[in-house]
Phi, psi and omega in degrees: 000320181294318179298318180297318182296316181296318180295319178296326178296312179296321181300313182295323179297318182295315180301318179301318184288323183284332182274355179226062188291342183275359183295329180215148181289140180283150178291148178244130184248142168250162186242141169243116184230189176300340177294329179264007175111359179294142184286337178203153180267002170259110188247117185268331186203149182218138166218157170244124186275180184289352175268356183087007175276139179256132182247133177243123175263117186244179177279002178210058174120161175260131183242134177248126183241121182259018180095344181230314182232155179248130175251129184252132176249127178225164176290134176250113181306130178091350184250104181290347178267001177272178179297132186299326175204165192274336183274117183252125182251338185211152179219149178202139174250124185274182186292344179265001180087011179278142176261126180249136185239118176262130187243172176257098178102351180239012180068216186240147180225147175254132182272131175261113183291323182294315182267350180060050180213170185243143171246121186262141177249102189285160172266158181167192182256354183277188180290138178059034176248148177287156183283345183198151182262005176254105191261112186267338180201154181220141175206172178241150173256182185293339180267005177089004179283153180256119177268130185234121182259130180217183187291344179256005178133227186220138171236151177247123179251128171270107187301327185287331184246337183086002179292139182242127179237121178292144175250118187290139176237032181284122180294138179296142179061017180225051187297332182269003181288149179293159179296135182275151178266131175288137183244322183201166180210147185209134176254125185267180184290345178261018178063030175261145177257123177254134180236121177264134184230182177286350180212064174116185188229134177242146174235126181236121174275111184297315184290313182279345181059044179240144185232135173242155176226149184226136184228160174278129179241110181306132180088351179257107186286346179265003179269177179303142191294336180204171178286317187270130176251123184260329186203154183221142178209164182236136178267181188290341177269005179085008177280146182258130180243139187234124174263129184237183176276006178211052175114185183245130178243148176231121179279130181287126183308130178082003182229182178242022178250158189234149166253131182242138180242136178222153177222104185271153181298132179089349182289333176226132178301139175071003177253123179280161177297137185225027186287332179274109184252121181271324191209151179225138171214156180246135171238089185060247183267359180270125172266114186254126187236127171273123186231175175292347179233048172096198180261129177246129180241123179236124178280127184294329186275315184262342183079000180297140186234137170228150184234136176236120182237194180311133190309316184062241180277352179276118180301323184250033173277186178287153182267001179200160179290308188273125175254109185271339182213135175242122175232129177246117186279173183299339177275000178087009176281135178268135172236121183242123174266127188245169174266107180074004179245010182073214180254130172254132185239130169247117179242109184295345178269352180263113181280124182241140178262133172296147186220125181243124180242160178273154177220116186299339181266359182254105183293339180249018179258188178299131190280349181197146183292331185272111184256127191244339187198160180220151170212143184279131175258196179281153175057035176077005178281161186226126172283134183236123177261135179223176173287004178245005177125202185243138175212168181243125186258130178258113185292338179284311183268345183066023181257153179244140173248125179287138178249103185286130175228124183245127182278140174271001179292139178296139177064025180288151175291157181294318181256133176285146171258105185275138180242334183206153180220142171217132171265120184283170176299333185259022175059044171245132183267121171267127182241114177263138188236171170267114175077351180242023171069219190238132173249135172252111192246139170272111186297337179280305181275343182069012175282155186208162173233138182251134172247133183232165174301135181198180181264349180281160183304322182273006180272160169288160176258004179200156179256351178265106186255101186274333183201158178211154177209131174265130181272178186293338177277356178096004177279145180255118180266120187245117182267134181249176180258076175121343184243013173085223192234137170251131181252122178251143175280182184295341178273358179085022179259140179283123181252326180210151178230119175265114188216148176291349180230073182293132179226329186267168182295332181260020178265142175237149183288128170261114190279034171202179187295161187263018180273090188270131181244340176197152178227135183224139170253123182274177185298336181270359179092000175284148180257127176256136186235121176265133181236165176264094177107348183246005181079217186232137173246141174245123184249122168274104190301319187294324183259343183078013185272131176257143166240129186253133174242129179212187188293335186272340185238355185215016181060024172296126187290341187200142182269358178262101186256125186263326189205151179229149176213138168255121184273180183301331180272358180089006177284142180262126178253128180240120176266129188253170175263088178101355182244007180080211183254130176249130182247121186281128175260108187297330182290324182259340183075018181240165178252142166254159192235142168242128187216193181300327179293341177266358178116353176297137187275355176200147182267356176262110188260127183263319180202143178238129181227141178254135176269175185298340179272355182096356177288136177264136179243129188234122170269137187239178176304323173224120174086180180231139178237157173231148181235119182290143178293144178083289183284338183057030173290132187257133174243138183245147181227137184222201187306319177302340177267008181089005177288137180299150184288332188272184182289146168279160183262147178303127174074357187275081180198152182201140169257125180278168180296334178272002177102342179296149182238138180239140173226131183255149183215194181284342179233049180104209181216151172251147171214159187196166177250106183304325183294340180273350183283140182241163175258129180276110178260006181284124177267113183289148173285150180268128178238120176276121183254345186197151169234120186245127176234121181055046180063018177237132179289136181251119184264142176286150175282168182301328184282354178098000179257158181265000000 
């Protein structure tokens, strides 16, 4: 009955988490692999030492990571001061700051930081030899002794003398039982040593010199959940949690009874089996478990569960299925050692952009690498325009649905090249294309009407539609590449054309070139027009009066204008091609400029978007920048933040109603939630790792002088 009750509790928690995926943002992981210099992608153990260095024990060497570079330590045949063997299974830093390295087949070694070498304590049959050379776990007790768990049991090493004392693990009343293999070790906050083995759990009180043992008893639901114990951890309340090969057990404080949790395959939809637990770590109330099927996080208070497995379509998912080690450092950064996937890192201070790329072999993926436009659809879905056509992106599933559009233009390509998108007030999608005019699409029925260049009054005057804007009256302003602007009413009829070469009855003169790159309606109802090479025009629609701004009359830094924005205070921001950002001052009629010399990482501006807090987000020829309201302090984001390496596209940007922002480029698109971005106020400590004189490292002498 107890087992059934516990399972149902876990089952209901899992269902709660899975049916409400939007309740909390999922963690985003970056990977450190052999591409970044790791010696192997199979990582068995991770620790961060008191100097701030992160150590990775792999199946082919020990790796030291200083946040920038990786140093690899491997066995050198004939060199007794090198790592004794290359497969590292366990790591531990003692109270004196010494790093202990447990290997598979090479026993245990202590690392000398000053001399950058290793001292090995061998296994063997003689005096002061370890009982086995496969070291599964290392810990320290309150007296400074080193406890070493290996396949033949446990030994206690006194570092000052080198004396080795075996610690017996003979199960009581089981004298004929085979010698158990040590699997893991843990020192709790009460200075007790916990030892996990292939057949049970031991607890040793160092001060009282008393030992208890706990075993799995088939049929006894209050006993340890399985024979084999892989990992042990303590929560903030002092409770001990045990990861086994058949679930998770928690020993009830002050008792010898256990509560066991299991999650079998198929018991909950979309949740993989997680009964084999390699590693446990705590992040406040979150219990983080490394399993054969990814990372499982269970909140101790609410019971909510989330699972992270191989990334699949998630750019920042895990790089492998099996997570062998979970380490959470004092700053709250997660380091996950995986089987064949390297190290996965979750850094709450690292702001990451979601990134979607195309794959020619993915029938439900992005249809083309070059992303040119976005429009918001129903239920949070996003229409995405590319040089390969139109599709609908589901942010929950990361899947795309192709929206077929066939051009009636003679000699048209099979796939449309989409340049611009606008969703109207009446939920009609306008699709501007290169060479194939304008499509007016019903998003529900997928039916559409195409408008092309023609000689009739109701025709467009060009087929290249570079930008569009719907005004508050429901009119659609359509910017072309060379022929100015076509204005359509709410019924989709062309009513007026602003063009540098008026010929038809409904044509009006546009007093600058017709290469339109963006259109904006300001709070006063005036239309601002950005051109390529002609500066900016402001049109008073009621009077038909134009005001022209260019480099010669208004301090505009460049007449090639890519994008326009009116911010919350009514200021007009203009992104230029090569001149940075120009901000219009209404009182003076002049522009002030923000450029690379002010911290902008590139002067070619593709799109400017304002978030609900007033922060401006700018896609550039390379990278993304943000500008804080008021102070105009600039922050820059690049590839380490998940931003695509290639150029962003002119005008390819959108803010959704829920605040998410999208930017399209030559290699897919990025999107993000600005409200989830944080400011890192942590001041890192400085660690001197080397002194170089004339390109030669200078080592300190033993006395501390050079």
